[in-house]
All heavy atoms as an XYZ file, in Angstrom:
1004
protein
N      12.806    144.481     46.384
C      11.459    144.800     45.991
C      11.524    145.155     44.446
O      12.421    145.884     44.127
C      10.887    145.910     46.724
C       9.478    146.224     46.577
S       8.340    144.899     47.020
C       8.249    145.101     48.786
N      10.733    144.431     43.754
C      10.573    144.763     42.317
C       9.596    145.840     42.136
O       8.315    145.438     42.432
C      10.272    143.469     41.520
C      11.384    142.421     41.765
C      10.226    143.876     39.953
C      10.929    141.080     41.200
N       9.857    147.026     41.631
C       8.838    148.020     41.450
C       8.295    148.084     39.998
O       9.136    147.993     39.008
C       9.578    149.370     41.739
C      10.196    149.386     43.131
C      11.117    150.475     43.496
N      10.455    151.766     43.445
C      10.737    152.815     42.640
N      11.548    152.560     41.686
N      10.051    153.902     42.627
N       6.994    148.022     39.822
C       6.321    147.734     38.569
C       5.417    148.864     38.147
O       4.643    149.313     39.077
C       5.608    146.411     38.620
C       4.862    146.134     37.356
C       6.622    145.223     38.837
N       5.331    149.243     36.930
C       4.277    150.072     36.312
C       3.600    149.294     35.305
O       4.052    148.589     34.470
C       4.900    151.292     35.615
C       3.917    152.174     34.987
C       2.952    152.932     35.909
C       4.738    153.235     34.053
N       2.190    149.203     35.393
C       1.361    148.604     34.425
C       0.763    149.411     33.463
O       0.337    150.565     33.720
C       0.243    148.018     35.154
C       0.407    146.926     36.304
C      -0.731    146.457     37.092
C       1.192    145.731     35.611
N       0.866    149.065     32.100
C       0.306    149.826     31.204
C      -0.661    148.900     30.321
O      -0.118    148.014     29.582
C       1.286    150.522     30.203
N      -1.947    149.132     30.400
C      -2.998    148.194     29.806
C      -4.146    149.117     29.682
O      -4.780    149.800     30.551
C      -3.256    147.008     30.726
C      -4.359    146.309     30.404
C      -4.469    145.634     29.097
O      -3.469    144.819     28.825
O      -5.414    145.918     28.364
N      -4.827    149.124     28.402
C      -5.955    149.949     28.163
C      -7.244    149.347     28.630
O      -8.264    150.011     28.692
C      -5.916    150.333     26.652
C      -6.147    149.158     25.778
O      -5.536    148.064     26.027
O      -6.815    149.208     24.754
N      -7.316    148.069     28.948
C      -8.570    147.359     29.260
C      -8.613    147.472     30.787
O      -7.837    146.823     31.541
C      -8.763    145.971     28.873
C      -8.783    146.015     27.353
C      -8.784    144.617     26.784
O      -8.696    143.527     27.567
N      -8.922    144.377     25.390
N      -9.533    148.270     31.404
C      -9.599    148.563     32.801
C      -9.667    147.139     33.703
O      -9.028    147.029     34.679
C     -10.794    149.321     33.207
N     -10.484    146.169     33.259
C     -10.657    145.011     33.993
C      -9.322    144.221     34.013
O      -8.895    143.751     35.101
C     -11.763    144.104     33.360
C     -12.094    142.898     34.302
S     -13.349    141.935     33.569
C     -14.779    142.963     33.823
N      -8.582    144.094     32.926
C      -7.306    143.463     32.820
C      -6.260    144.152     33.652
O      -5.539    143.502     34.442
C      -6.887    143.246     31.354
C      -5.493    142.708     31.350
C      -7.867    142.522     30.551
N      -6.271    145.495     33.535
C      -5.388    146.325     34.434
C      -5.535    146.078     35.856
O      -4.618    145.843     36.599
C      -5.516    147.711     33.954
C      -4.391    148.715     34.486
C      -4.571    150.078     33.874
N      -5.812    150.868     34.245
C      -6.726    150.944     33.277
N      -6.515    150.730     32.122
N      -7.868    151.717     33.684
N      -6.877    146.082     36.257
C      -7.152    145.852     37.720
C      -6.693    144.488     38.147
O      -6.254    144.220     39.261
N      -7.010    143.508     37.359
C      -6.668    142.043     37.627
C      -5.313    141.868     37.846
O      -4.792    141.232     38.739
C      -7.312    141.145     36.625
N      -4.466    142.468     36.864
C      -2.951    142.373     36.953
C      -2.444    142.971     38.264
O      -1.502    142.463     38.821
C      -2.360    143.005     35.744
C      -2.473    142.283     34.355
C      -1.976    142.993     33.232
C      -1.890    140.953     34.396
N      -2.981    144.228     38.524
C      -2.545    144.775     39.740
C      -2.801    144.107     41.030
O      -2.022    143.904     41.781
C      -3.291    146.221     39.773
O      -2.751    147.010     40.875
N      -4.095    143.498     41.096
C      -4.364    142.674     42.172
C      -3.578    141.490     42.350
O      -3.139    141.072     43.384
C      -5.905    142.290     42.031
N      -3.316    140.810     41.208
C      -2.482    139.583     41.164
C      -1.112    139.878     41.691
O      -0.663    139.212     42.543
C      -2.439    139.062     39.669
C      -1.561    137.876     39.466
C      -2.126    136.634     40.094
C      -1.318    137.644     37.959
N      -0.435    140.924     41.175
C       0.920    141.258     41.527
C       0.897    141.794     42.889
O       1.913    141.637     43.657
C       1.577    142.302     40.525
C       1.704    141.734     39.107
C       2.165    142.915     38.154
C       2.564    140.484     39.158
N      -0.158    142.381     43.420
C      -0.179    142.882     44.820
C      -0.098    141.761     45.810
O       0.172    141.937     46.950
N      -0.473    140.543     45.418
C      -0.346    139.400     46.240
C       1.073    138.910     46.502
O       1.353    138.182     47.516
C      -1.162    138.207     45.742
C      -2.675    138.466     45.624
C      -3.271    137.298     44.772
C      -3.322    138.702     46.934
N       2.035    139.265     45.739
C       3.408    138.944     45.840
C       4.149    139.861     46.788
O       4.107    141.017     46.732
C       4.012    138.995     44.464
C       3.357    138.163     43.315
C       3.385    136.699     43.625
O       4.474    136.180     44.180
O       2.484    135.997     43.199
N       4.951    139.211     47.741
C       5.572    140.070     48.794
C       6.729    140.661     48.231
O       7.241    141.728     48.853
C       6.046    139.059     49.891
O       6.865    137.957     49.375
N       7.345    140.342     47.186
C       8.588    140.984     46.568
C       8.197    141.898     45.445
O       9.160    142.331     44.772
C       9.666    139.940     46.182
C       9.012    139.014     45.193
O       7.898    138.799     45.069
O       9.884    138.361     44.476
N       6.978    142.137     44.992
C       6.617    142.980     43.940
C       5.709    144.051     44.325
O       4.809    143.876     45.167
C       5.892    142.208     42.800
C       6.791    141.081     42.286
C       5.324    143.056     41.757
C       6.227    140.031     41.386
N       5.990    145.273     44.000
C       5.224    146.652     44.349
C       4.757    147.148     43.048
O       5.535    147.500     42.232
C       6.016    147.502     45.071
C       5.227    148.840     45.515
C       6.071    149.823     46.186
O       7.431    149.735     46.171
O       5.559    150.829     46.503
N       3.329    147.307     42.970
C       2.902    147.927     41.711
C       2.837    149.479     42.072
O       1.995    149.896     42.985
C       1.469    147.460     41.379
C       0.930    148.195     40.179
C       1.438    145.896     41.056
N       3.657    150.236     41.417
C       3.721    151.718     41.677
C       2.580    152.465     41.082
O       2.226    153.568     41.610
C       4.989    152.292     41.140
C       6.334    151.688     41.648
C       7.424    152.304     40.787
C       6.463    151.867     43.158
N       2.043    151.981     40.062
C       0.941    152.733     39.364
C       0.560    151.952     38.059
O       1.121    150.978     37.730
N      -0.444    152.621     37.416
C      -0.911    152.036     36.244
C      -1.380    153.096     35.218
O      -1.646    154.295     35.684
C      -1.980    150.987     36.426
O      -3.191    151.650     36.927
N      -1.420    152.806     33.938
C      -1.755    153.792     32.990
C      -2.665    153.014     31.978
O      -2.506    151.882     31.645
C      -0.619    154.281     32.294
N      -3.685    153.786     31.388
C      -4.651    153.261     30.477
C      -4.248    153.538     28.980
O      -5.038    152.885     28.144
C      -6.059    153.906     30.781
N      -3.185    154.183     28.808
C      -2.760    154.381     27.401
C      -1.224    154.564     27.414
O      -0.595    154.836     28.498
C      -3.529    155.419     26.750
C      -3.248    156.910     27.359
O      -2.114    157.235     27.303
O      -4.208    157.458     27.922
N      -0.677    154.495     26.245
C       0.782    154.701     26.096
C       1.367    155.976     26.527
O       2.426    156.020     27.088
N       0.653    157.099     26.220
C       1.164    158.444     26.597
C       1.247    158.533     28.030
O       2.184    159.156     28.620
C       0.264    159.574     25.901
C       0.421    159.541     24.362
C       1.743    160.153     23.931
O       2.572    160.643     24.681
O       2.120    160.007     22.731
N       0.051    158.110     28.671
C       0.114    158.266     30.197
C       1.151    157.290     30.777
O       1.853    157.729     31.843
C      -1.212    157.762     30.728
N       1.374    156.171     30.222
C       2.509    155.292     30.664
C       3.837    155.821     30.527
O       4.570    155.833     31.407
C       2.413    153.918     29.903
N       4.011    156.597     29.415
C       5.322    157.292     29.209
C       5.606    158.279     30.324
O       6.620    158.385     30.844
C       5.301    157.880     27.881
C       6.684    158.680     27.655
C       6.838    159.990     27.414
C       8.081    158.029     27.470
N       8.072    160.343     27.183
C       8.924    159.202     27.255
C       8.487    156.866     27.644
C      10.245    159.083     27.108
C       9.865    156.638     27.393
C      10.740    157.735     27.240
N       4.632    159.199     30.606
C       4.739    160.110     31.627
C       4.850    159.453     32.883
O       5.713    159.900     33.837
C       3.400    161.025     31.749
C       3.283    161.919     30.540
C       2.184    162.966     30.740
N       0.886    162.387     30.962
C       0.096    162.032     29.968
N       0.307    162.156     28.668
N      -1.135    161.462     30.214
N       4.175    158.366     33.350
C       4.186    157.774     34.562
C       5.608    157.082     34.776
O       6.199    157.053     35.912
C       2.983    156.785     34.792
C       1.779    157.512     35.065
C       1.851    158.205     36.351
O       1.743    157.523     37.499
O       1.910    159.413     36.333
N       6.118    156.448     33.788
C       7.372    155.677     33.919
C       8.613    156.799     34.206
O       9.519    156.470     34.886
C       7.672    154.706     32.817
C       7.945    155.284     31.410
C       9.423    155.532     31.151
C       7.562    154.216     30.362
N       8.489    157.866     33.608
C       9.472    158.977     33.839
C       9.376    159.436     35.260
O      10.299    159.891     35.915
C       9.400    160.050     32.830
C       9.675    159.555     31.380
C       9.534    160.867     30.462
O      10.415    161.647     30.267
N       8.344    160.829     29.863
N       8.052    159.543     35.723
C       7.893    160.099     37.135
C       8.209    159.029     38.206
O       8.844    159.360     39.146
C       6.440    160.529     37.234
C       6.101    161.215     38.644
C       4.592    161.673     38.521
N       3.627    160.672     38.666
C       3.232    160.034     39.695
N       3.725    160.363     40.967
N       2.333    159.120     39.797
N       7.742    157.806     37.968
C       7.816    156.843     39.015
C       9.169    156.108     39.015
O       9.518    155.395     39.911
C       6.594    155.845     38.962
C       5.234    156.426     39.124
C       4.182    155.412     38.935
C       5.088    157.020     40.628
N       9.806    155.979     37.747
C      11.013    155.196     37.591
C      10.939    153.776     38.045
O      11.692    153.374     38.969
C      12.235    155.965     38.236
C      12.373    157.410     37.652
C      13.511    158.117     38.290
C      13.724    159.505     37.725
N      12.862    160.124     36.894
N      10.084    152.895     37.625
C       9.936    151.596     37.940
C      11.138    150.724     37.386
O      11.950    151.165     36.613
C       8.669    151.112     37.262
C       8.612    151.830     35.930
C       9.214    153.303     36.429
N      11.194    149.566     38.081
C      12.319    148.604     37.621
C      11.776    147.958     36.323
O      12.698    147.608     35.467
C      12.536    147.597     38.645
C      13.018    148.162     40.025
O      13.943    149.015     39.912
O      12.431    147.731     41.068
N      10.504    147.684     36.256
C      10.032    146.998     35.109
C       8.617    147.617     34.652
O       7.749    147.875     35.539
C       9.562    145.483     35.427
C       9.115    144.715     34.285
C      10.927    144.838     35.949
N       8.471    147.718     33.392
C       7.209    148.148     32.807
C       6.513    146.913     32.230
O       7.144    146.123     31.444
C       7.325    149.240     31.690
C       6.177    149.571     30.730
C       5.196    150.221     31.534
C       6.635    150.248     29.538
N       5.292    146.579     32.697
C       4.470    145.580     32.151
C       3.430    146.229     31.182
O       2.645    146.949     31.714
C       3.817    144.734     33.232
C       2.924    143.643     32.567
C       4.842    144.054     34.107
N       3.421    145.952     29.952
C       2.607    146.600     29.023
C       1.926    145.752     28.039
O       2.562    144.718     27.583
C       3.374    147.755     28.227
O       2.559    148.458     27.395
C       4.651    147.235     27.460
N       0.801    146.094     27.573
C       0.124    145.466     26.356
C       0.826    145.997     25.075
O       1.557    147.120     25.146
C      -1.341    145.839     26.408
C      -2.120    145.083     25.453
O      -1.584    144.130     24.829
O      -3.420    145.300     25.402
N       0.647    145.404     24.034
C       1.249    145.886     22.741
C       0.230    146.955     22.199
O       0.682    148.058     21.914
C       1.370    144.724     21.678
C       2.621    143.901     22.044
C       1.589    145.351     20.299
C       2.912    142.800     21.013
N      -0.934    146.609     21.942
C      -2.038    147.551     21.351
C      -2.560    148.336     22.398
O      -3.398    147.913     23.307
C      -3.018    146.852     20.616
C      -2.500    146.111     19.311
C      -2.011    147.183     18.311
O      -2.681    148.225     18.215
O      -0.975    146.892     17.668
N      -2.363    149.647     22.391
C      -3.005    150.671     23.359
C      -3.107    151.917     22.520
O      -2.374    152.260     21.619
C      -2.096    151.002     24.546
C      -2.015    149.786     25.520
S      -1.001    150.268     26.962
C       0.592    150.704     26.274
N      -4.032    152.772     23.044
C      -4.115    154.168     22.351
C      -2.921    154.914     22.706
O      -2.278    154.706     23.665
C      -5.345    154.685     23.085
C      -6.021    153.682     23.772
C      -4.979    152.541     24.043
N      -2.654    156.018     21.784
C      -1.501    156.799     22.124
C      -0.254    156.103     21.522
O      -0.099    155.919     20.365
N       0.576    155.643     22.414
C       1.729    154.880     22.182
C       1.509    153.364     22.249
O       0.812    153.027     23.248
C       2.936    155.178     23.043
C       3.388    156.664     22.926
C       4.416    156.904     23.983
C       4.108    156.860     21.473
N       1.968    152.493     21.494
C       1.866    151.079     21.636
C       2.899    150.699     22.694
O       3.980    151.409     22.982
C       1.978    150.279     20.353
O       3.419    150.418     19.931
C       1.063    150.815     19.227
N       2.813    149.469     23.102
C       3.726    148.861     24.020
C       5.164    148.769     23.345
O       6.234    149.077     24.012
N       5.082    148.513     22.037
C       6.469    148.399     21.359
C       7.014    149.818     21.140
O       8.303    149.978     21.268
C       6.237    147.790     19.889
C       5.893    146.296     19.883
C       5.612    145.871     18.423
C       6.966    145.454     20.621
N       6.146    150.774     20.893
C       6.708    152.260     20.899
C       7.380    152.617     22.214
O       8.434    153.317     22.277
C       5.667    153.073     20.403
C       5.348    152.940     19.029
C       4.018    153.598     18.491
O       3.147    153.851     19.278
O       3.857    153.954     17.303
N       6.680    152.177     23.308
C       7.206    152.537     24.680
C       8.629    151.860     24.929
O       9.498    152.477     25.361
C       6.192    152.048     25.787
C       5.003    152.989     26.095
C       4.063    152.225     26.894
C       5.434    154.283     26.686
N       8.653    150.577     24.538
C       9.842    149.856     24.648
C      10.987    150.541     23.821
O      12.118    150.729     24.190
C       9.774    148.364     24.229
N      10.677    150.947     22.608
C      11.623    151.715     21.744
C      12.177    152.987     22.405
O      13.277    153.167     22.374
C      11.099    151.814     20.471
C      10.882    150.632     19.603
C      10.050    150.822     18.276
O       9.238    151.776     18.218
N      10.217    149.886     17.384
N      11.148    153.775     22.908
C      11.611    154.909     23.707
C      12.477    154.655     24.695
O      13.541    155.453     25.072
C      10.376    155.734     24.110
C       9.693    156.489     23.097
C       8.574    157.513     23.673
N       7.939    158.155     22.663
C       7.097    159.173     22.996
N       6.776    159.448     24.180
N       6.528    159.857     22.016
N      12.127    153.747     25.577
C      12.994    153.393     26.798
C      14.337    152.992     26.401
O      15.312    153.415     26.918
C      12.282    152.208     27.544
C      11.007    152.680     28.152
C      13.208    151.516     28.548
C      10.149    151.647     28.797
N      14.474    152.169     25.219
C      15.747    151.715     24.799
C      16.603    152.921     24.077
O      17.738    153.095     24.543
C      15.510    150.762     23.659
C      16.811    150.081     23.050
C      16.398    149.085     21.956
O      15.698    149.350     21.114
N      17.020    147.808     22.045
N      15.869    153.825     23.431
C      16.532    155.034     22.771
C      17.150    155.951     23.809
O      18.185    156.428     23.780
C      15.560    155.773     21.912
C      15.704    155.358     20.383
C      15.060    156.427     19.550
N      13.767    157.061     19.921
C      12.637    156.417     19.647
N      12.512    155.298     19.007
N      11.478    156.920     20.131
N      16.281    156.087     25.036
C      16.652    157.061     25.989
C      17.533    156.381     27.069
O      17.951    157.018     27.970
C      15.392    157.630     26.627
C      14.535    158.237     25.739
C      14.380    159.706     25.905
O      14.721    160.166     26.968
N      13.761    160.389     24.998
N      17.782    155.105     26.794
C      18.586    154.340     27.816
C      18.203    154.450     29.176
O      19.027    154.564     30.138
C      20.036    154.784     27.704
C      20.664    154.445     26.268
C      22.060    154.883     26.009
O      22.629    155.680     26.874
N      22.754    154.444     24.930
N      16.858    154.350     29.347
C      16.389    154.361     30.683
C      16.575    152.988     31.389
O      16.586    151.989     30.867
C      14.781    154.670     30.695
C      14.499    155.986     30.094
C      12.921    156.083     30.061
C      15.033    157.156     30.849
N      16.897    153.003     32.701
C      17.273    151.797     33.330
C      16.144    150.976     33.881
O      15.959    150.679     35.040
C      18.072    152.301     34.566
C      17.442    153.693     34.929
C      17.122    154.242     33.473
N      15.270    150.481     32.885
C      14.164    149.753     33.349
C      13.918    148.612     32.225
O      14.292    148.754     31.049
C      12.958    150.434     33.536
C      12.387    151.082     32.221
S      10.883    152.249     32.475
C      11.803    153.588     33.456
N      13.377    147.581     32.680
C      13.049    146.388     31.732
C      11.608    146.491     31.305
O      10.808    147.106     31.941
C      13.274    145.037     32.578
C      14.543    144.921     33.183
C      15.793    144.707     32.242
C      17.032    144.324     33.009
N      18.044    144.275     32.051
N      11.363    145.853     30.240
C       9.961    145.815     29.727
C       9.451    144.416     29.503
O      10.206    143.517     28.892
C       9.961    146.580     28.301
C       8.446    146.523     27.790
C      10.350    148.017     28.556
N       8.279    144.198     29.905
C       7.622    142.856     29.637
C       6.351    143.256     28.927
O       5.509    143.936     29.448
C       7.248    142.043     30.971
C       8.509    141.639     31.672
C       6.364    140.829     30.698
C       8.331    140.909     32.982
N       6.177    142.509     27.820
C       4.855    142.586     27.059
C       3.939    141.544     27.522
O       4.353    140.335     27.552
C       5.228    142.434     25.481
C       6.118    143.547     25.063
C       3.872    142.423     24.724
C       5.368    144.872     24.715
N       2.736    141.914     27.685
C       1.658    140.912     28.068
C       0.584    141.083     27.039
O       0.093    142.156     27.019
C       1.187    141.032     29.568
C      -0.015    140.034     29.704
C       2.235    140.894     30.449
N       0.377    140.147     26.182
C      -0.427    140.349     24.918
C      -1.315    139.175     24.516
O      -1.004    138.013     24.897
C       0.346    140.905     23.785
O      -0.334    141.079     22.699
C       1.345    139.779     23.445
N      -2.185    139.351     23.680
C      -2.988    138.306     22.989
C      -2.332    137.840     21.718
O      -2.653    136.855     21.183
C      -4.415    138.684     22.767
O      -4.422    139.821     21.931
C      -5.241    138.877     24.015
N      -1.303    138.677     21.255
C      -0.642    138.430     19.984
C       0.438    137.366     20.072
O       1.490    137.546     20.428
C      -0.075    139.647     19.297
C      -1.073    140.802     19.079
C      -1.211    141.894     19.822
C      -2.014    140.560     17.975
C      -2.075    142.842     19.506
C      -2.859    141.513     17.681
C      -2.994    142.710     18.349
N      -0.005    136.216     19.606
C       0.856    134.936     19.614
C       1.590    134.515     18.298
O       1.780    133.562     17.908
C       0.052    133.701     20.005
N       1.986    135.749     17.688
C       2.642    135.667     16.355
C       4.174    135.911     16.489
O       4.513    136.848     17.185
C       1.988    136.456     15.356
C       0.594    136.126     15.039
C      -0.039    136.685     13.817
N      -0.292    138.183     14.023
C      -1.375    138.702     14.422
N      -2.359    137.986     14.794
N      -1.432    140.088     14.520
N       4.893    135.008     15.972
C       6.417    135.293     15.935
C       6.849    136.735     15.496
O       7.800    137.220     16.053
C       6.935    134.128     15.105
C       5.944    133.151     15.097
C       4.650    133.736     15.155
N       6.238    137.228     14.514
C       6.518    138.589     14.044
C       6.403    139.690     15.106
O       7.401    140.480     15.254
N       5.399    139.533     15.990
C       5.398    140.471     17.085
C       6.474    140.225     18.073
O       7.041    141.181     18.602
C       4.078    140.288     17.789
C       2.882    141.164     17.152
C       1.986    140.470     16.346
C       2.740    142.557     17.391
C       1.009    141.292     15.688
C       1.845    143.314     16.695
C       0.911    142.596     15.911
N       6.821    138.980     18.328
C       7.811    138.725     19.258
C       9.230    139.202     18.706
O       9.925    139.942     19.432
C       7.927    137.254     19.530
C       9.189    136.672     20.296
C       9.124    137.259     21.717
C       9.254    135.242     20.409
N       9.507    139.095     17.387
C      10.722    139.550     16.878
C      10.765    141.056     17.018
O      11.845    141.621     17.422
C      10.836    139.175     15.358
C      11.854    139.696     14.637
C      13.392    139.363     15.038
N      13.553    138.107     15.505
C      14.363    137.754     16.484
N      14.927    138.676     17.263
N      14.572    136.551     16.884
N       9.649    141.762     16.706
C       9.727    143.234     16.862
C       9.909    143.666     18.278
O      10.676    144.705     18.619
C       8.332    143.832     16.258
C       8.302    143.754     14.719
C       7.024    144.132     14.097
N       6.422    145.379     14.732
C       5.130    145.531     14.796
N       4.285    144.646     14.285
N       4.599    146.641     15.385
N       9.263    142.945     19.078
C       9.532    143.250     20.662
C      10.907    143.028     21.004
O      11.510    143.912     21.728
C       8.572    142.311     21.327
N      11.491    142.016     20.721
C      12.919    141.779     20.992
C      13.885    142.780     20.380
O      14.760    143.216     21.104
C      13.344    140.341     20.642
C      12.650    139.166     21.300
C      13.029    137.891     20.638
C      12.899    139.219     22.823
N      13.623    143.226     19.070
C      14.295    144.272     18.544
C      14.257    145.621     19.303
O      15.084    146.434     19.245
C      13.843    144.472     17.036
C      14.288    143.257     16.214
O      15.250    142.435     16.587
O      13.683    143.194     15.025
N      13.057    145.780     20.008
C      12.870    146.948     20.722
C      13.435    146.843     22.073
O      13.242    147.861     22.906
C      11.338    147.219     20.753
N      14.050    145.844     22.426
C      14.754    145.728     23.780
C      13.900    145.024     24.809
O      14.243    145.234     26.055
N      12.744    144.427     24.459
C      11.925    143.861     25.459
C      12.514    142.584     26.003
O      13.271    141.904     25.336
C      10.618    143.490     24.758
C       9.714    142.607     25.608
C       9.761    144.743     24.464
N      12.433    142.525     27.428
C      13.034    141.315     28.117
C      12.048    140.109     28.337
O      12.500    139.083     28.687
C      13.612    141.864     29.402
O      14.564    142.699     29.180
N      10.789    140.552     28.147
C       9.775    139.424     28.418
C       8.613    139.717     27.567
O       8.235    140.772     27.159
N       8.063    138.409     27.081
C       6.890    138.452     26.151
C       6.026    137.301     26.597
O       6.364    136.155     26.390
C       7.453    138.235     24.712
C       6.416    138.593     23.736
C       6.353    139.804     23.100
C       5.476    137.622     23.273
C       5.447    140.099     22.093
C       4.445    137.868     22.287
C       4.459    139.210     21.671
O       3.551    139.508     20.684
N       4.928    137.515     27.247
C       3.986    136.596     27.692
C       2.629    136.865     27.080
O       2.185    137.875     26.756
C       3.794    136.728     29.183
C       5.079    136.648     30.033
C       4.683    136.954     31.550
C       5.745    135.363     29.991
N       1.855    135.742     26.974
C       0.562    135.733     26.362
C      -0.475    135.831     27.526
O      -0.285    135.268     28.612
C       0.294    134.425     25.557
C       1.240    134.322     24.403
C       0.958    133.032     23.523
C       1.096    135.477     23.440
N      -1.554    136.537     27.268
C      -2.605    136.705     28.335
C      -3.208    135.393     28.747
O      -3.816    135.411     29.884
C      -3.575    137.796     27.857
C      -2.975    139.155     27.840
C      -4.041    140.175     27.576
C      -3.467    141.531     27.518
N      -4.384    142.625     27.001
N      -3.117    134.381     27.889
C      -3.836    133.194     28.394
C      -2.928    132.259     29.062
O      -3.295    131.120     29.392
C      -4.564    132.407     27.125
C      -3.503    132.017     26.009
O      -2.334    132.261     26.247
O      -3.963    131.457     25.141
N      -1.737    132.663     29.406
C      -0.751    131.891     30.184
C      -1.254    131.839     31.663
O      -2.035    132.683     32.140
C       0.577    132.537     30.171
N      -0.727    130.869     32.417
C      -1.156    130.748     33.800
C      -0.769    131.978     34.534
O       0.332    132.553     34.275
C      -0.461    129.521     34.368
C      -0.149    128.652     33.163
C      -0.068    129.635     32.058
N      -1.544    132.410     35.588
C      -1.279    133.761     36.205
C       0.017    133.809     36.893
O       0.719    134.863     36.855
C      -2.461    133.966     37.141
N       0.449    132.728     37.450
C       1.801    132.652     38.215
C       2.909    132.940     37.301
O       4.045    133.338     37.828
C       1.959    131.354     38.981
C       1.874    130.200     38.282
C       0.436    129.488     38.008
O      -0.399    130.183     38.382
O       0.524    128.436     37.425
N       2.782    132.727     35.965
C       3.869    133.053     35.107
C       4.290    134.411     35.042
O       5.475    134.729     34.817
C       3.505    132.644     33.632
C       3.350    131.103     33.396
O       3.346    130.401     34.387
N       3.343    130.655     32.222
N       3.417    135.385     35.230
C       3.718    136.875     35.323
C       4.720    137.191     36.386
O       5.751    137.789     36.178
C       2.498    137.689     35.303
C       2.800    139.294     35.303
C       3.630    139.623     34.093
C       1.519    139.932     35.386
N       4.398    136.737     37.686
C       5.310    137.043     38.841
C       6.706    136.423     38.494
O       7.742    137.085     38.755
C       4.700    136.685     40.016
N       6.741    135.166     38.031
C       7.958    134.516     37.697
C       8.845    135.182     36.717
O      10.018    135.461     36.752
C       7.842    133.008     37.489
C       7.630    132.161     38.569
C       8.626    132.352     39.779
O       9.752    132.273     39.509
O       8.211    132.645     40.828
N       8.026    135.772     35.687
C       8.770    136.468     34.511
C       9.194    137.907     35.088
O      10.457    138.143     34.774
C       7.741    136.656     33.445
N       8.538    138.360     35.993
C       8.970    139.744     36.560
C      10.305    139.353     37.372
O      11.347    140.091     37.262
C       8.019    140.331     37.518
C       6.927    141.171     36.820
C       5.928    141.341     37.784
C       7.535    142.495     36.358
N      10.381    138.297     38.107
C      11.596    138.073     38.817
C      12.739    137.680     37.895
O      13.891    138.208     38.169
C      11.294    136.864     39.825
C      10.322    137.248     40.948
C      10.087    136.142     41.865
N       9.071    136.442     42.777
C       7.788    136.002     42.837
N       7.333    135.199     41.878
N       6.971    136.335     43.674
N      12.519    136.919     36.939
C      13.513    136.554     35.999
C      14.078    137.823     35.239
O      15.247    137.948     35.193
C      12.988    135.567     34.861
O      12.515    134.280     35.603
C      14.053    135.154     33.908
N      13.246    138.648     34.701
C      13.635    139.757     33.969
C      14.353    140.755     35.018
O      15.437    141.377     34.632
C      12.379    140.516     33.389
C      12.697    141.786     32.874
C      11.902    139.628     32.182
N      13.864    140.882     36.195
C      14.494    141.832     37.191
C      15.979    141.319     37.400
O      16.924    142.071     37.650
C      13.711    141.804     38.402
C      14.192    142.903     39.383
N      14.851    142.505     40.598
C      14.065    144.206     39.338
C      15.120    143.606     41.208
N      14.682    144.697     40.486
N      16.120    140.085     37.376
C      17.605    139.565     37.637
C      18.352    139.599     36.457
O      19.614    139.209     36.434
C      17.522    138.095     38.033
C      17.021    137.704     39.463
C      17.159    136.321     39.883
N      16.607    135.358     39.026
C      15.332    134.801     39.142
N      14.614    135.159     40.158
N      14.824    133.968     38.243
N      17.819    140.123     35.256
C      18.626    140.225     34.161
C      18.411    139.239     33.035
O      19.132    139.222     31.962
N      17.448    138.270     33.245
C      17.194    137.181     32.296
C      16.139    137.636     31.279
O      15.605    138.749     31.349
N      15.739    136.561     30.608
C      14.643    136.807     29.607
C      13.413    135.917     29.899
O      13.761    134.799     30.389
C      15.054    136.505     28.187
C      15.767    137.648     27.390
C      15.267    137.864     26.103
N      15.671    139.011     25.482
C      16.468    139.145     24.425
N      16.805    138.087     23.827
N      16.650    140.236     23.909
N      12.270    136.360     29.684
C      11.082    135.554     29.860
C      10.188    135.515     28.753
O       9.531    136.500     28.423
C      10.230    135.972     31.140
N      10.296    134.461     27.792
C       9.550    134.450     26.603
C       8.579    133.251     26.710
O       9.067    132.184     27.109
C      10.460    134.305     25.327
C      11.641    135.322     25.348
C       9.714    134.286     24.077
C      11.098    136.783     25.248
N       7.354    133.488     26.194
C       6.336    132.283     26.144
C       6.964    131.116     25.431
O       7.557    131.341     24.472
C       5.148    132.788     25.479
C       4.063    131.627     25.417
O       3.287    131.623     26.347
O       4.109    130.939     24.457
N       7.065    129.883     26.153
C       7.780    128.880     25.568
C       7.367    128.546     24.049
O       8.104    128.064     23.258
C       7.448    127.646     26.497
C       6.995    128.335     27.737
C       6.459    129.698     27.345
N       6.005    128.519     23.883
C       5.574    128.140     22.480
C       6.019    129.054     21.404
O       6.396    128.717     20.333
C       4.054    128.103     22.447
C       3.433    127.514     21.243
C       3.941    126.123     20.950
O       3.972    125.204     21.934
N       4.178    125.794     19.731
N       6.023    130.393     21.754
C       6.534    131.337     20.818
C       8.132    131.264     20.612
O       8.699    131.369     19.497
C       6.235    132.767     21.308
C       4.817    133.196     20.912
C       4.634    134.665     21.594
C       4.574    133.281     19.545
N       8.770    130.948     21.748
C      10.244    130.756     21.603
C      10.521    129.610     20.658
O      11.521    129.812     19.887
C      10.910    130.556     22.951
N       9.799    128.600     20.599
C      10.032    127.457     19.717
C       9.922    127.855     18.269
O      10.664    127.338     17.403
C       9.125    126.335     20.105
C       9.357    125.544     21.440
C       8.286    124.560     21.609
C      10.758    124.862     21.296
N       8.897    128.688     18.017
C       8.738    129.096     16.627
C       9.790    129.951     16.197
O      10.018    130.254     15.043
C       7.305    129.845     16.550
C       6.070    128.767     16.740
C       4.832    129.445     16.675
O       4.692    130.493     15.960
O       3.810    129.000     17.339
C-alpha cells in the first residue's frame, strides 16, 4: 500500500485528487492540507510514503516542503503536481530532491502511475518537460 499525503491550496483540486487516488486499490490517502505549514505538520504526524504537493501554496511552497524533507532526511518521496510547465521550475524541484513532476493538465491516470513509479524508487517527470 502506498501511503499518500496531499498538499494543495485549491479545495476543489484537493478533493478531486483525493477522490481519484481513492479509486486505486494500492494507494491510501492518509490526509490532505490546504497550505504548506499544515502539510509540514501533517507529514511529520502521518509519515506518508509520498507527498503530492502543488508548488505555489500559502505558508510554505511545495519546493520549500521538498527542501525541508531533503534536509531532515525524512524517508518519503515528493511529487509536484503543478500548472508551471517551465524547465526552471523543474530544475529547482529536482535540486530539492523531488522524485516526480507532473502537470495538472496531464491525463488523470498519470498520477497513480507516477506514485507507483516513485514509490518503487524511480522518477516520474512530465515527458514534454523532460525533453526541454
